[in-house]
N, C-alpha and C positions, 0 to 999 in steps of 0.2 A: 542528154549528154551536156548541153549548155548549162543547164541547172547544176549538175554535178560539178562542173568546172568553176562556176561562181562560188559555190559553197566551199570547194577546196581552196580557192584563192583567198576567200574570206578567213578561213581558219589559219592559213599559213601567214597571212598579214597580222592577224591578232596574236599569234604565237610569240612575237617578239615583245608584246606588252606584258606577258606574265612575268612576274618577279619585279617589275618596275613599280616603285611607289613613291608618292610624294610625301615628304615629311623632312624632319630634321637630319641634317647631314653632319653628324657628330664625328670627331676624330676617332680612328680605329681603336686607340687605347682607351676610349670611353664608351665602347660598344655596348657593354653590359650595364652601364649606369643610366638609371632611368629617373632616380630621384636623389636629391642632394639636401643634407641638413645644412643650415647656415646659423651656427651659433654666433653670439655676439663677438664682434671683432675685438682684438686687443688694441690698446692705445698707447703709443710710445711718444705722443706729442704732448704740448703743454695746454692743449685746448681740452677743457673737460667735457665729457659726454659726447664727443664727435663720433666715437665708435658706434654709438647706438644709431645716429642719423645715417651713417654710411652703410651699416648693416641693413637697415630698413630700406635704403635705396637700392642696395644690390638684390635684396629679396623681391622687391617690386619689379626690377628689371628681369630677373629670372622668370617671374610669373608672365610678364609681358611677352618674353621671348617664346616661351612654351617648350623649349627643348627638353628641360629637366623639370620634374615636379619637385616642389619644396615639401620636405617631410621632416618628422622628428628625428633625433639622433638615432633612436632605436630602430626605426623602420626604413631609414634611408640607405641607399646603396653606397653613398660616399658622403664624406663630411668635409666642408669647406673651412679650413682653418686660415684665418687672416688677421693681419694687424695693421692699423694706420701708422706708418712709420715716419712720415714727414709731411708738413704743410709749410710751404714757402710763400712769402709774400715779397715780391721784388717791384721796385718802381719801374714803370713802363713809359710814362710821359710826365714832364713836369709842367707847371703853370707858366704861361707865356710871359707874364710880368715878373716872375720870380723862379729862376731856374733851380733854386734850393728847396722849392716846394713841389711836392708831387701831386699831380691831379689824378693819375690813373695807376693802378697797380696791377700786376700779374699775379694770380694765385695758382699754385700747383699743389695737388694733394697726391700722395704716393701710398700705395697699399702693397704689402708683400703677402702672398697667399700660397697655399698648396691644398691639393685635394687628396684626402687620405681615405682608407677604409676604416672599419671599425677597430682593427688591431693596430692602427696608426701608421700602417705601410702606405707609402705614396703611390697613388694611382696615376697622377699626372705630375709632370716636373714642376718644381717650385718656380714661381714667376713674380714679377712686380708689374703693377699697372699704375698709370697716371692719369689723373683728371685735371684739366685746367680751365680757367676762365680769367676774366679781367673784371675790375670794378673801378668805379670813379669815386673820388672822395668828395663829400659834400662839406664845403667850407662855409660856416655861418659865423659871421664877424671875425674872420681870420682864424677861427678855431675849428679843427677837424675832429670828427669822431671816427677814426680809422677802424677801431675795433668793431663797432656796430655796422659799418659799412662792409667790413670783411665778413661778419657773421651772415649778412644777406647774401654774400657770394659763395659761401661754403656749400649750400645745396646744389648750386649749379655745377660746381666742380665735382661733388659726389655723384652727380647724375651722369656726367661724362665718364668718370671713373668706373661706375657700375656698367655702363654700356660697354666699355672696353674689356672689362673683366668677364662679362657674360659672353661676349663675342669670342674672346679667347678660348673659353672653355667649350662653348656650343659649336664653334667652327673650326677651332684649332689654330687660329691666327689672330 
């Protein structure tokens, strides 16, 4: 009798575990999406080829997250349509000896995206995501190369942007 009671207690305690699983907690409206195609983003900025770098960074973030598998346009459950819409560089800190000279800039990169099915119908609401970073300007003989310093900061902003975009899709916020 004691043995039967222990077996019954064990079965009842394990019954609550059936149906529970560990894995991605996708939003309900993306419950059927397991794979996403990520074609090269559009580029509405004046920075050439930035769309390729941002697209590659987003793909790497999807692969690292693991919630969605990256697939081709033909075999994917959804297609991520996106475009880089703005890159802003704003002064953040000036040189202590010369308040008209900037020593640090804030960089913000914005992407507008939507997730669609093969017919072009929206699966998820359109959204925008921003990635930010800051960078210091290197002054050599009172001459600064702001463009090359900005080029080195762009991948950092793209990485933060990709993290936000993938989080919005995989977790719904």
